[in-house]
BATISE-844626 format. One line per field, with one value per residue (C-alpha): z negated, x negated, y negated. Coordinates in nm, 2 decimals, m for minus. Layout:
<atoms>
Z: [Z_...] .
X: [X_...] .
Y: [Y_...] .
</atoms>
This chain:
<atoms>
Z: [m1.77_m1.77_m1.72_m1.72_m1.50_m1.23_m1.11_m0.80_m0.81_m0.68_m0.83_m1.16_m1.14_m1.32_m1.67_m1.68_m1.42_m1.57_m1.89_m1.81_m1.76_m2.10_m2.27_m2.12_m2.31_m2.63_m2.65_m2.52_m2.57_m2.24_m2.12_m1.80_m1.60_m1.39_m1.07_m0.93_m0.72_m0.89_m0.73_m0.51_m0.27_m0.30_m0.20_m0.43_m0.70_m0.81_m0.51_m0.67_m0.93_m1.11_m1.31_m1.69_m1.93_m2.15_m2.51_m2.52_m2.35_m2.02_m1.92_m1.68_m1.40_m1.14_m0.81_m0.56_m0.32_0.05_0.26_m0.05_0.01_0.24_0.05_0.35_0.47_0.18_0.06_m0.26_m0.24_m0.43_m0.49_m0.40_m0.63_m0.91_m0.86_m0.86_m1.17_m1.35_m1.23_m1.29_m1.37_m1.14_m0.91_m0.90_m0.58_m0.67_m0.29_0.02_0.14_0.47_0.32_0.40_0.04_0.04_0.31_0.09_m0.20_0.03_0.17_m0.18_m0.22_m0.54_m0.59_m0.80_m0.78_m0.59_m0.68_m0.42_m0.54_m0.27_m0.24_0.13_0.22_0.59_0.81_1.01_1.33_1.23_1.49_1.44_1.20_0.97_1.10_1.07_0.70_0.61_0.74_0.55_0.23_0.24_0.32_0.01_m0.25_m0.49_m0.56_m0.47_m0.71_m0.54_m0.68_m0.56_m0.40_m0.07_m0.10_m0.18_0.13_0.34_0.19_0.30_0.64_0.72_0.67_0.27_0.19_m0.18_m0.48_m0.48_m0.81_m0.87_m1.10_m1.11_m1.16_m1.51_m1.71_m2.04_m2.18_m2.51_m2.31_m2.15_m2.43_m2.39_m2.45_m2.23_m2.23_m2.23_m2.24_m1.92_m1.76_m1.85_m1.73_m1.38_m1.38_m1.37_m1.50_m1.58_m1.46_m1.31_m1.03_m1.00_m0.74_m0.82_m0.51_m0.18_m0.01_0.33_0.56_0.45_0.10_0.14_0.10_0.33_0.26_m0.11_0.02_0.24_m0.06_m0.26_0.02_0.05_m0.34_m0.28_m0.01_m0.26_m0.52_m0.74_m0.97_m1.25_m1.11_m0.96_m0.82_m0.91_m0.69_m0.81_m0.58_m0.26_0.13_0.44_0.33_0.06_0.25_0.39_0.00_m0.09_0.19_0.10_m0.26_m0.13_0.12_0.22_m0.04_m0.22_m0.31_m0.65_m0.70_m0.57_m0.77_m0.67_m0.90_m0.71_m0.74_m1.09_m1.23_m1.34_m1.71_m1.69_m1.54_m1.86_m1.93_m1.57_m1.63_m1.94_m1.69_m1.54_m1.63_m1.33_m1.11_m0.71_m0.50_m0.14_0.06_0.42_0.60_0.89_1.16_0.96_0.61_0.32_m0.04_m0.18_m0.56_m0.66_m0.97_m1.05_m1.12_m1.39_m1.55_m1.52_m1.69_m1.97_m2.03_m2.05_m1.72_m1.49_m1.16_m0.80_m0.50_m0.15_m0.05_0.14_0.04_m0.33_m0.47_m0.50_m0.67_m0.94_m0.98_m1.06_m1.29_m1.49_m1.46_m1.54_m1.18_m0.85_m0.52_m0.19_0.16_0.30_0.51_0.40_0.26_0.14_m0.05_m0.20_m0.28_m0.44_m0.67_m0.76_m0.84_m1.06_m1.28_m1.28_m1.38_m1.69_m1.96_m2.12_m1.81_m1.80_m2.18_m2.15_m1.85_m1.94_m2.27_m2.07_m1.83_m2.15_m2.30_m1.95_m1.91_m2.25_m2.19_m1.83_m1.72_m2.00_m1.97_m2.25_m2.07_m1.73_m1.93_m2.11_m1.73_m1.60_m1.89_m1.83_m1.45_m1.53_m1.76_m1.45_m1.25_m1.54] .
X: [m0.20_m0.36_m0.75_m0.97_m0.94_m1.17_m1.24_m1.47_m1.59_m1.92_m1.81_m1.84_m2.20_m2.19_m2.12_m1.87_m1.66_m1.59_m1.46_m1.10_m1.20_m1.41_m1.09_m0.87_m1.09_m1.14_m0.81_m0.58_m0.78_m0.82_m1.08_m1.21_m1.51_m1.64_m1.86_m2.08_m2.39_m2.69_m2.80_m2.65_m2.83_m2.65_m2.70_m2.88_m2.92_m2.90_m3.02_m3.09_m2.85_m2.89_m2.65_m2.66_m2.47_m2.27_m2.22_m1.94_m1.61_m1.58_m1.83_m2.05_m2.19_m2.43_m2.46_m2.74_m2.62_m2.65_m2.62_m2.52_m2.46_m2.17_m1.87_m1.68_m1.98_m2.16_m2.18_m2.23_m2.44_m2.28_m1.93_m1.72_m1.92_m1.89_m1.53_m1.46_m1.67_m1.46_m1.12_m0.98_m0.59_m0.57_m0.83_m0.84_m1.02_m1.13_m1.24_m1.08_m0.87_m1.06_m1.39_m1.67_m1.64_m1.27_m1.33_m1.57_m1.31_m1.03_m1.24_m1.35_m1.06_m0.96_m0.58_m0.50_m0.27_m0.46_m0.43_m0.59_m0.68_m0.72_m0.85_m0.81_m0.53_m0.53_m0.37_m0.67_m0.68_m0.94_m1.14_m1.21_m1.29_m1.19_m0.81_m0.78_m0.93_m0.68_m0.38_m0.49_m0.55_m0.21_m0.07_m0.23_m0.20_0.10_0.08_m0.14_m0.28_m0.32_m0.53_m0.27_0.07_m0.10_m0.27_0.05_0.21_m0.08_m0.07_0.28_0.22_m0.03_0.20_0.17_0.51_0.46_0.49_0.25_0.19_m0.01_m0.32_m0.52_m0.88_m0.94_m1.22_m1.37_m1.23_m1.39_m1.69_m1.58_m1.53_m1.36_m1.60_m1.83_m2.22_m2.28_m2.66_m2.66_m2.44_m2.70_m2.99_m2.81_m2.69_m2.31_m2.11_m1.75_m1.50_m1.68_m1.54_m1.64_m1.69_m1.82_m1.87_m2.03_m2.12_m1.97_m1.70_m1.41_m1.45_m1.34_m1.67_m1.64_m1.30_m1.38_m1.66_m1.40_m1.17_m1.43_m1.51_m1.14_m1.13_m1.44_m1.27_m0.97_m1.24_m1.16_m1.47_m1.59_m1.62_m1.86_m1.87_m2.11_m2.15_m2.25_m2.37_m2.57_m2.52_m2.57_m2.39_m2.65_m2.86_m2.56_m2.45_m2.79_m2.79_m2.44_m2.57_m2.85_m2.70_m2.38_m2.08_m2.14_m2.51_m2.57_m2.22_m2.30_m2.50_m2.61_m2.67_m2.81_m2.66_m2.62_m2.59_m2.26_m2.39_m2.48_m2.15_m1.96_m2.19_m2.17_m1.78_m1.85_m2.04_m1.68_m1.34_m1.17_m1.23_m1.13_m1.09_m0.99_m1.07_m0.94_m0.80_m0.98_m0.89_m1.10_m1.08_m0.85_m0.90_m0.86_m0.80_m1.02_m1.16_m1.34_m0.98_m0.94_m1.28_m1.21_m0.88_m1.03_m1.26_m0.96_m1.01_m0.72_m0.74_m0.66_m0.66_m0.54_m0.25_m0.51_m0.45_m0.39_m0.49_m0.15_0.00_m0.28_m0.25_0.15_0.09_m0.17_0.07_m0.18_m0.26_m0.19_m0.16_m0.22_m0.19_m0.53_m0.73_m0.51_m0.79_m0.55_m0.33_m0.64_m0.77_m0.42_m0.42_m0.77_m0.70_m0.40_m0.67_m0.93_m0.71_m0.55_m0.74_m0.42_m0.32_m0.68_m0.61_m0.28_m0.29_m0.63_m0.47_m0.18_m0.43_m0.63_m0.32_m0.23_m0.54_m0.58_m0.23_m0.24_m0.60_m0.81_m0.96_m0.74_m0.42_m0.55_m0.62_m0.28_m0.13_m0.35_m0.24_0.13_0.09_m0.10_0.17_0.40_0.19_0.17] .
Y: [1.71_2.05_2.03_1.73_1.43_1.37_1.02_0.94_0.59_0.43_0.10_0.25_0.32_m0.04_0.02_m0.27_m0.18_0.17_0.03_0.08_0.49_0.48_0.34_0.60_0.85_0.67_0.47_0.75_1.05_1.16_1.41_1.21_1.26_0.97_1.08_0.82_0.79_0.81_0.48_0.19_m0.03_m0.36_m0.71_m0.96_m1.04_m0.69_m0.49_m0.15_m0.03_0.29_0.50_0.45_0.64_0.40_0.36_0.61_0.70_0.87_1.16_1.00_1.22_1.10_1.27_1.22_0.95_0.95_0.63_0.42_0.05_0.12_0.20_0.36_0.59_0.70_1.06_1.26_1.55_1.85_1.69_1.97_2.22_1.97_1.94_2.31_2.35_2.09_2.26_1.93_1.86_1.56_1.37_1.01_0.90_0.55_0.52_0.41_0.71_0.69_0.69_0.97_1.05_1.09_1.36_1.53_1.54_1.67_1.98_2.07_2.30_2.18_2.26_1.93_1.62_1.35_0.98_0.74_0.39_0.13_m0.25_m0.29_m0.53_m0.56_m0.28_m0.20_0.02_0.29_0.49_0.84_1.01_0.76_0.76_1.13_1.12_0.85_1.07_1.39_1.18_1.03_1.38_1.53_1.21_1.25_0.86_0.57_0.28_m0.07_m0.33_m0.59_m0.65_m0.72_m0.38_m0.20_m0.35_m0.23_0.11_0.12_m0.02_0.22_0.52_0.61_0.73_0.84_0.62_0.32_0.11_m0.19_m0.15_m0.48_m0.53_m0.61_m0.80_m0.78_m1.10_m1.09_m1.18_m1.48_m1.73_m2.09_m2.39_m2.59_m2.57_m2.95_m2.87_m2.69_m2.94_m3.21_m3.01_m2.95_m3.31_m3.21_m3.51_m3.59_m3.33_m3.04_m2.83_m2.48_m2.21_m1.85_m1.62_m1.59_m1.91_m1.82_m1.99_m1.76_m1.81_m2.19_m2.35_m2.62_m2.69_m2.76_m3.02_m3.18_m3.20_m3.36_m3.58_m3.70_m3.76_m3.98_m4.17_m4.22_m4.36_m4.07_m4.09_m3.90_m3.53_m3.34_m2.98_m2.67_m2.36_m2.05_m1.78_m1.72_m1.70_m1.88_m2.20_m2.27_m2.50_m2.71_m2.76_m2.86_m3.11_m3.25_m3.30_m3.51_m3.72_m3.91_m3.98_m3.66_m3.74_m3.67_m3.48_m3.13_m2.87_m2.53_m2.24_m1.93_m1.58_m1.43_m1.08_m0.99_m0.98_m1.36_m1.44_m1.56_m1.85_m1.98_m2.05_m2.27_m2.51_m2.58_m2.77_m2.61_m2.31_m2.34_m2.05_m2.19_m1.87_m1.85_m1.57_m1.43_m1.16_m0.89_m1.02_m1.19_m1.20_m0.87_m0.98_m1.28_m1.15_m1.48_m1.60_m1.37_m1.44_m1.83_m1.75_m1.58_m1.88_m2.07_m2.29_m2.41_m2.27_m2.39_m2.12_m2.11_m1.85_m1.62_m1.26_m1.18_m1.49_m1.64_m1.32_m1.33_m1.71_m1.68_m1.42_m1.65_m1.95_m2.23_m2.28_m2.45_m2.26_m2.45_m2.36_m2.20_m2.46_m2.76_m2.99_m3.28_m3.04_m2.89_m3.27_m3.35_m3.01_m3.11_m3.47_m3.37_m3.19_m3.44_m3.72_m3.53_m3.38_m3.29_m3.08_m2.89_m2.81_m2.69_m2.49_m2.33_m2.21_m2.07_m1.89_m1.76_m1.61_m1.44_m1.31_m1.11_m1.01_m0.88_m0.84_m0.71_m0.38_m0.25_m0.37_m0.22_0.12_0.12_0.09_0.36_0.59_0.53_0.61_0.92_1.03_1.00_1.24_1.47] .
</atoms>
């Protein structure tokens, strides 16, 4: 490929998120620059993220960000001039192809192959000017990368006619070590088999379904289990109340939102991870990165069939997929793990092996390198 590769990626403002791009440089020898906003206004627990160079790998290019906090509407001051100065051999747009920063890249007058990288898995009807930006990006792009099978289908459904390849999210699997933190479990009052949930505490994540399934298990006299929620959101008070009152009193614990660097030790509180998401008219699970992180900790997994979840779970193997919103099926799947330590151990080991093989940052970087070779 002639010239360097220019990657535009606001998510790569976080050093861990740009690990695959760093590995393209260090593992595969590519000349790659990652263009990011200089800061990003986000939600708690890390509301003000600043761009910081990593320990090596891809060249980091922070540009002044405008309207950050919204992945569709933010802008990068001087992006066109930066791209022209780079004279890249290819541009990887790790932003949705209808975003305003995509519009900036398209009008930069850089004549290089464009690859779009999408995470959206609902075929939304876009208002002006976003519909026009998407059409222009689709015309210019030589290929698309999709974070999952449902995203690939959405790209095709919205008119993309060039090759589409699945490039999933990865995880730094070496940071997610198998084992249980018995000291913290005791401090939190977690007992027996601990069912874990990590994510936003909102209805579409299936939080109430998980509570209902635990209530059903209590009615069945299935004992020796508790549930731990890690995250923040509007349902936090409801979960706290459930842990104080009724049949789940003493069996529900809430850990607040944590920064990503603190995520690995949270999974060591659990014996099983559950992600019972529900699809809404405007949202369905795009990937479920927590599934990969939990698998890298050697946990068995239970998830609904919302969005990309079943595709991720079936690739991992030590899992159970239940129909979204089916509380009885969710309770059945959880009970099968609660009553069998052997099944938890065996499925967790299968997940660990699959996570290392398919979803490590090294595996994702290798996949990217092969696809970039096709573009070249």
